[in-house]
C-alpha positions in Angstrom: 42.3 -36.9 -52.1 43.4 -33.8 -48.9 41.5 -31.2 -52.2 38.8 -34.4 -53.2 38.2 -34.4 -48.8 38.7 -30.4 -48.0 36.1 -29.9 -50.8 34.1 -32.3 -49.5 33.8 -30.9 -45.9 32.5 -27.4 -47.9 30.3 -28.6 -49.7 29.0 -30.6 -46.5 28.5 -27.2 -43.9 26.9 -25.2 -47.1 24.4 -28.3 -47.5 24.2 -27.9 -43.6 24.1 -24.3 -43.7 20.9 -24.4 -45.9 19.1 -26.7 -44.8 19.5 -24.9 -41.6 17.9 -21.5 -42.8 16.4 -23.3 -44.6 14.0 -25.5 -41.9 14.2 -22.1 -39.4 12.5 -20.0 -42.4 10.0 -23.3 -42.8 9.6 -22.2 -38.5 8.9 -18.6 -39.2 5.7 -19.3 -41.5 4.5 -22.1 -39.7 4.4 -20.1 -36.4 2.7 -18.0 -39.1 -0.1 -20.0 -39.9 -0.1 -21.2 -36.6 -1.5 -18.1 -34.7 -3.8 -17.7 -38.4 -5.9 -20.7 -37.4 -6.4 -19.8 -34.0 -3.9 -22.0 -32.2 -2.9 -20.3 -28.0 0.4 -18.2 -28.2 0.4 -20.0 -24.4 -0.1 -23.4 -25.4 2.1 -23.2 -28.7 5.1 -22.2 -26.6 4.5 -25.2 -23.9 4.2 -28.1 -26.3 7.2 -26.8 -28.3 9.4 -27.2 -24.7 7.3 -31.1 -24.4 8.7 -32.0 -27.5 12.3 -30.3 -27.4 12.5 -31.6 -24.0 11.3 -34.7 -24.8 13.5 -35.4 -27.9 16.6 -33.7 -26.4 17.8 -34.9 -22.9 18.2 -38.5 -24.1 20.6 -37.7 -25.9 21.9 -34.9 -22.8 22.1 -38.7 -20.3 24.0 -41.3 -22.5 26.2 -38.5 -24.0 27.4 -36.4 -21.8 27.6 -38.0 -18.4 31.3 -37.4 -18.0 31.1 -33.8 -18.8 28.4 -32.6 -16.5 30.1 -30.8 -13.0 28.1 -31.5 -9.8 24.7 -29.6 -9.8 24.5 -26.9 -6.8 21.1 -24.4 -5.8 23.6 -21.2 -7.7 23.7 -23.7 -11.3 20.2 -24.2 -10.8 19.3 -20.4 -10.9 21.0 -19.9 -13.3 19.7 -22.2 -15.6 16.3 -20.7 -14.2 17.3 -16.9 -15.8 19.0 -18.0 -18.8 15.1 -20.3 -19.5 13.4 -16.5 -18.5 15.8 -14.6 -21.0 15.9 -17.4 -23.6 12.9 -19.5 -23.1 10.1 -17.5 -21.8 11.3 -13.9 -22.9 12.5 -15.4 -26.7 9.8 -17.2 -27.6 6.7 -14.5 -26.1 7.7 -11.4 -27.8 8.8 -13.8 -31.0 4.8 -15.3 -31.0 3.3 -11.6 -29.9 5.9 -9.6 -33.2 5.3 -12.9 -35.0 1.4 -11.9 -34.9 0.5 -7.8 -35.3 4.1 -8.0 -37.6 5.4 -10.3 -40.2 7.0 -13.4 -40.5 9.6 -11.8 -43.5 10.3 -8.8 -40.7 10.7 -10.9 -38.0 13.0 -12.6 -39.8 14.9 -9.5 -40.4 14.8 -7.7 -36.7 16.8 -11.1 -35.8 19.7 -10.3 -37.8 20.3 -7.6 -35.7 21.2 -9.5 -32.7 24.3 -9.9 -32.9 25.1 -6.2 -32.7 22.6 -5.6 -30.0 24.9 -9.0 -28.3 27.9 -7.0 -28.8 26.3 -3.6 -27.4 25.5 -5.3 -24.1 28.2 -6.6 -24.1 30.4 -3.5 -24.1 27.9 -2.4 -21.3 28.9 -5.0 -19.2 32.5 -4.8 -19.4 32.9 -7.7 -21.5 34.0 -6.3 -24.4 35.9 -3.5 -25.5 35.5 -0.7 -27.2 38.4 0.7 -29.2 37.1 3.4 -32.2 40.9 3.8 -32.8 41.2 0.4 -34.4 39.7 -0.5 -37.8 37.9 -3.5 -35.6 36.4 -0.9 -33.3 34.8 1.2 -35.7 33.5 -1.2 -37.3 31.6 -3.0 -34.6 30.0 0.9 -33.5 29.1 1.3 -37.0 27.5 -1.7 -37.2 25.1 -1.6 -33.9 24.6 2.1 -35.3 23.3 0.7 -38.3 22.0 -2.4 -36.8 19.5 -0.3 -34.5 18.5 2.1 -37.3 17.5 -0.4 -39.5 15.4 -1.7 -36.3 13.9 2.0 -35.8 12.9 2.4 -39.5 11.3 -1.2 -39.6 9.5 -0.2 -36.3 8.7 4.0 -37.4 8.8 4.1 -41.1 6.1 1.1 -43.3 6.5 3.3 -46.7 5.3 2.3 -50.2 4.0 -0.8 -51.3 6.3 -2.6 -53.0 5.6 -6.5 -53.9 1.4 -7.1 -53.2 -0.1 -11.0 -53.8 -4.4 -10.0 -53.4 -5.2 -13.9 -53.7 -3.8 -16.6 -51.2 -2.6 -19.3 -52.3 -4.1 -20.9 -48.5 -8.0 -20.1 -47.8 -7.4 -18.8 -44.4 -4.6 -17.0 -45.1 -7.0 -14.5 -47.6 -6.9 -10.7 -46.6 -11.0 -10.2 -46.8 -11.1 -12.3 -43.9 -9.2 -11.5 -41.4 -11.5 -9.5 -38.9 -11.0 -5.5 -38.0 -9.8 -6.4 -34.4 -6.3 -9.0 -36.0 -5.3 -6.2 -38.2 -1.6 -5.8 -38.2 -0.4 -3.5 -35.6 2.5 -2.9 -37.4 4.5 -0.6 -34.6 3.7 -2.7 -31.4 4.9 -5.9 -33.7 8.3 -4.3 -34.3 8.4 -4.0 -30.7 7.7 -7.3 -29.4 10.0 -8.4 -32.2 12.4 -6.0 -30.6 11.5 -7.0 -27.0 12.4 -10.3 -29.2 16.2 -9.6 -30.2 16.9 -8.0 -26.8 16.4 -11.1 -24.5 18.0 -13.7 -27.5 21.4 -11.7 -27.5 20.5 -11.8 -23.3 20.7 -14.6 -22.6 23.7 -14.9 -25.9 25.9 -12.1 -23.6 24.7 -14.6 -20.1 25.0 -18.6 -21.3 28.5 -17.3 -22.2 30.0 -17.7 -18.5 27.5 -20.1 -17.6 29.3 -22.4 -20.0 32.5 -21.8 -18.4 31.1 -23.4 -15.3 29.1 -25.9 -16.9 30.4 -27.6 -20.2 27.7 -29.7 -21.2 25.6 -27.9 -24.0 23.1 -30.6 -24.9 22.5 -31.1 -20.6 22.2 -27.4 -20.0 20.0 -26.8 -22.9 17.6 -29.6 -21.2 17.9 -27.5 -18.3 16.6 -24.4 -20.1 13.4 -26.0 -22.1 12.9 -27.6 -18.4 12.8 -24.2 -16.5 10.7 -22.5 -19.8 8.1 -25.2 -20.2 7.6 -24.3 -16.1 8.2 -19.8 -17.1 5.6 -21.5 -19.6 2.7 -23.3 -17.9 2.7 -20.1 -14.7 2.2 -18.0 -17.5 -0.9 -20.4 -18.7 -2.5 -20.2 -14.8 -3.0 -16.5 -15.3 -3.2 -15.6 -19.5 -4.8 -18.9 -20.1 -7.8 -21.0 -18.8 -9.7 -22.0 -21.1 -9.0 -25.9 -21.6 -10.2 -25.8 -25.1 -7.9 -23.8 -25.8 -5.3 -27.0 -25.1 -6.9 -29.1 -27.4 -5.6 -30.0 -31.2 -8.6 -30.1 -33.1 -7.1 -30.4 -36.8 -4.0 -32.5 -38.1 -2.9 -28.3 -39.4 -2.3 -27.1 -35.5 -0.9 -31.0 -34.3 1.7 -30.4 -38.0 2.9 -26.9 -36.1 2.9 -27.8 -32.8 5.3 -31.0 -34.6 7.6 -28.9 -36.8 8.6 -26.5 -34.2 9.4 -29.2 -31.7 11.4 -32.2 -33.5 12.0 -29.5 -36.3 13.2 -25.6 -35.1 14.5 -27.1 -31.6 15.7 -30.3 -32.6 17.0 -30.4 -36.2 18.0 -26.7 -36.1 20.0 -27.3 -32.7 21.8 -29.8 -33.6 22.8 -28.6 -37.7 23.7 -25.8 -35.9 25.8 -26.8 -32.9 27.4 -29.7 -36.1 28.4 -26.3 -38.2 29.2 -24.0 -35.2 32.4 -27.4 -34.9 33.1 -27.0 -38.7 33.2 -24.1 -39.2 33.0 -21.9 -36.3 30.3 -19.4 -35.0 31.6 -15.5 -37.3 30.7 -18.7 -40.9 27.4 -19.4 -39.9 26.1 -15.8 -38.7 26.8 -15.0 -42.1 24.6 -17.2 -44.1 21.6 -15.8 -41.7 20.2 -13.4 -44.6 19.8 -16.1 -46.3 16.9 -17.0 -44.4 15.2 -13.6 -44.2 15.4 -13.6 -48.3 14.4 -17.5 -48.0 11.5 -16.3 -45.1 10.9 -13.3 -47.8 9.6 -15.5 -51.0 8.0 -18.5 -48.4 5.8 -15.3 -47.7 4.8 -13.7 -50.7 4.5 -17.7 -51.7 2.5 -19.2 -49.2 0.9 -16.5 -47.4 0.5 -13.9 -49.3 2.0 -11.1 -47.1 2.6 -7.7 -48.7 5.9 -6.2 -48.9 6.8 -2.7 -47.6 9.6 0.0 -48.6 10.3 1.4 -45.4 10.6 -2.9 -44.8 13.3 -3.3 -47.6 15.6 -0.1 -46.3 15.4 -1.0 -42.4 16.7 -5.0 -43.7 19.0 -4.2 -45.4 20.4 -1.7 -43.2 20.7 -4.5 -40.5 22.2 -6.5 -42.8 24.9 -4.3 -43.4 25.2 -3.5 -39.4 25.7 -7.8 -39.5 28.9 -8.0 -41.7 30.1 -4.7 -39.4 29.5 -6.7 -37.0 31.2 -10.2 -37.4 34.2 -8.2 -39.7 34.9 -6.6 -36.5 34.8 -9.3 -33.8 36.8 -11.2 -37.1 39.5 -8.4 -37.7 39.8 -8.2 -34.0 40.7 -12.0 -33.0 42.9 -11.6 -36.4 44.7 -8.8 -34.2 44.9 -10.3 -31.0 46.5 -13.7 -32.8 49.0 -11.8 -34.6 50.3 -9.8 -31.1 50.1 -13.1 -29.7 52.5 -14.3 -32.3 54.7 -11.5 -32.4 54.9 -12.1 -28.3 55.9 -15.2 -28.3 58.2 -14.8 -31.5 60.1 -11.8 -29.0 60.2 -14.2 -26.5 62.0 -16.9 -28.4 64.6 -14.8 -29.6 67.9 -15.3 -28.2 69.3 -12.1 -30.0 66.3 -10.4 -28.2 66.8 -12.2 -25.4 69.9 -10.4 -24.9 69.7 -7.8 -25.6 66.7 -7.2 -22.5 69.7 -8.8 -20.6 72.0 -5.5 -22.3 70.3 -3.4 -21.2 69.6 -4.3 -17.8 73.4 -4.5 -17.1 73.6 -1.1 -18.3 70.3 0.6 -15.9 72.8 -1.9 -13.4 75.5 0.0 -13.6 74.4 3.6 -14.2 
C-alpha cells in the first residue's frame, strides 16, 4: 500500500506539471492570437489582472486570516515595487516581445530566467560564487550558456527549418500581415530579454519580502492590485481610444478569460501545489516541456516558421538551465552533508574528549 501511495503521488505530481505547462503553453498561443486580432497591448493586461484579482482576493482573505502580518507603509511600498517588476514590466515587455517575435522563442527565452536570477543574486551578494567547487562552476557555465543562447536568438536568425505556408486559421495567413506589422525579430528578442530581466528581478526581490510577509495569496493579490493601478496609469497616456477597451468578439473575450482564469488562476494553483509536493528545482526541470509544446502549437495553429538560429539558442538556454539547476541542487546537498558532519562531530563524545585534551595541553603549555 505504501509503494502504491508513493507511485500515486508521483503520478499526480507528473500530471499536474504536464497540465501546468500545457496551460501555460496555451497562454503563449492565446496571447499571440489576441495581438493578431487587434486586442490592445494595454487593455489585455488590465483585463487579465482584474480577473486574476477577482479570483485570488477572496481565497486570500478567507484562507490567510491568521497568516497575515499587519500592513505597514514599508510593506506596501515593497508590494508596489514587486508589482512594477513582476506585473507591469514583466507582462508589458512580454507582450511587446511576443508581438515582434514568436510564442516559441518567447517560451525559449523564459528558460534563461533561473540563470539571470543567479546572476542578479550574485551581483547583490545574495548568492555566493565558488568556482573552485563543481556546483559553483556549473552555475557560472550555465549562466554563460543561457546568456549566450539568448544572444544567439537575438542576433542570428539562420536558415529556415520548418515552414507552414497555409495556416489553419484565416487571419494568421502570412499574406494578410501588413508591412507595418512584420516581425521585427531583434526588437522582439530585446523586449523578451527585458521580460526575463524583470521576472528574475521580481524573483530575487520577492524572497526577502516573503520572509517579512509569508501570506503568499495576499501578497499575490496586492501585487495584482498595484500592477493593475500601474497599467491604468499607463493607459491614461498610451491607450486613450475608448474603442480599444471594448470587447468586440467572442475571440477577444476568450483570450482575456484564458489569460485571467487559466494563466493567472489555474496555473498559479498548479504551480504552488507542485512546488509544495516536488520542490522548486523539480518543477523547474520541466520548463523546457513548455517550449516544446509551444513550438508544436505555434506551428500547427499559427503556422509559425522555425529558424535554425532560434533552435541553437533554445538548446544553449536549456543546457544552461539544467547546469544552473544541477549546481543549485548539488550546493544544497553539499551544505546538508557538511551540516550533518558538524552535528555528528559535536555529538560524538570521543571528539569532545579529544577537544578537551587538546585544550588542557594548550593550557599546560
